C-alpha positions as CSV (number, residue, x, y, z in Angstrom):
1,M,-2.7,56.9,-12.7
2,Y,-2.6,55.8,-9.5
3,P,-4.2,57.3,-6.7
4,Q,-2.1,59.5,-3.7
5,G,0.2,57.1,-1.6
6,R,-0.6,54.1,-3.5
7,H,2.6,52.8,-5.7
8,P,2.3,49.9,-8.0
9,V,4.4,46.9,-6.3
10,P,6.7,45.0,-8.8
11,L,6.0,41.4,-8.9
12,Q,8.3,39.0,-7.0
13,P,9.6,36.0,-9.4
14,G,6.9,33.4,-9.2
15,Q,4.4,35.7,-7.6
16,S,1.2,36.4,-10.0
17,F,-1.6,38.4,-9.6
18,K,-4.9,36.8,-7.7
19,F,-7.0,37.2,-10.9
20,T,-6.4,38.7,-14.2
21,V,-8.4,41.2,-16.0
22,L,-9.9,38.5,-18.3
23,E,-10.5,36.5,-15.0
24,T,-11.9,39.3,-13.7
25,L,-14.1,40.5,-16.2
26,D,-15.5,37.2,-17.0
27,R,-16.6,36.9,-13.4
28,I,-18.4,40.8,-13.4
29,K,-20.2,39.0,-16.9
30,E,-21.2,36.0,-15.1
31,E,-22.5,37.7,-11.7
32,F,-24.1,40.1,-14.3
33,Q,-25.7,37.7,-16.0
34,F,-26.8,35.8,-12.5
35,L,-28.5,39.3,-11.4
36,Q,-30.4,39.7,-14.5
37,A,-31.8,36.4,-14.5
38,Q,-33.3,36.9,-10.8
39,Y,-34.2,40.3,-12.0
40,H,-36.1,38.9,-15.0
41,S,-37.6,36.1,-12.3
42,L,-38.7,38.9,-9.9
43,K,-40.3,40.8,-12.4
44,L,-42.5,37.8,-13.8
45,E,-43.4,36.9,-10.1
46,C,-44.1,40.7,-9.1
47,E,-46.8,40.2,-12.8
48,K,-48.1,37.4,-11.6
49,L,-49.0,38.8,-8.3
50,A,-50.5,41.6,-9.6
51,S,-52.6,39.6,-11.9
52,E,-53.7,37.5,-9.4
53,K,-55.0,40.7,-7.0
54,T,-56.4,42.2,-10.0
55,E,-58.7,38.6,-10.0
56,M,-59.4,39.0,-6.6
57,Q,-60.5,42.6,-6.6
58,R,-62.8,41.5,-9.4
59,H,-63.9,38.7,-7.6
60,Y,-64.9,40.5,-4.2
61,I,-66.1,43.5,-6.4
62,M,-68.5,40.8,-8.2
63,V,-69.2,39.3,-4.3
64,S,-69.5,42.3,-2.3
65,P,-73.2,43.8,-4.0
66,I,-74.7,40.4,-2.8
67,K,-73.9,40.9,0.7
68,P,-76.5,43.6,1.0
69,L,-79.0,42.0,-0.2
70,L,-78.3,38.9,2.1
71,G,-78.7,41.1,5.1
72,A,-81.5,42.6,3.9
73,A,-83.3,39.4,3.0
74,L,-82.7,38.2,6.8
């Protein structure tokens, strides 16, 4: 149950664990929810940038054929 070399230390009277199991689970849950929200936000930002990139590429393709025509006219 315990790694070799580590043995449970009995609690002294008046001493308590730093965090209980439920407090630790709540903290892990909060951190997970924070990371999940951060992931969602970054994913939306990435999708927005990809959409903007596609729009810029479309604009460039539409403008690109006009440049050679303008150069030939000069």
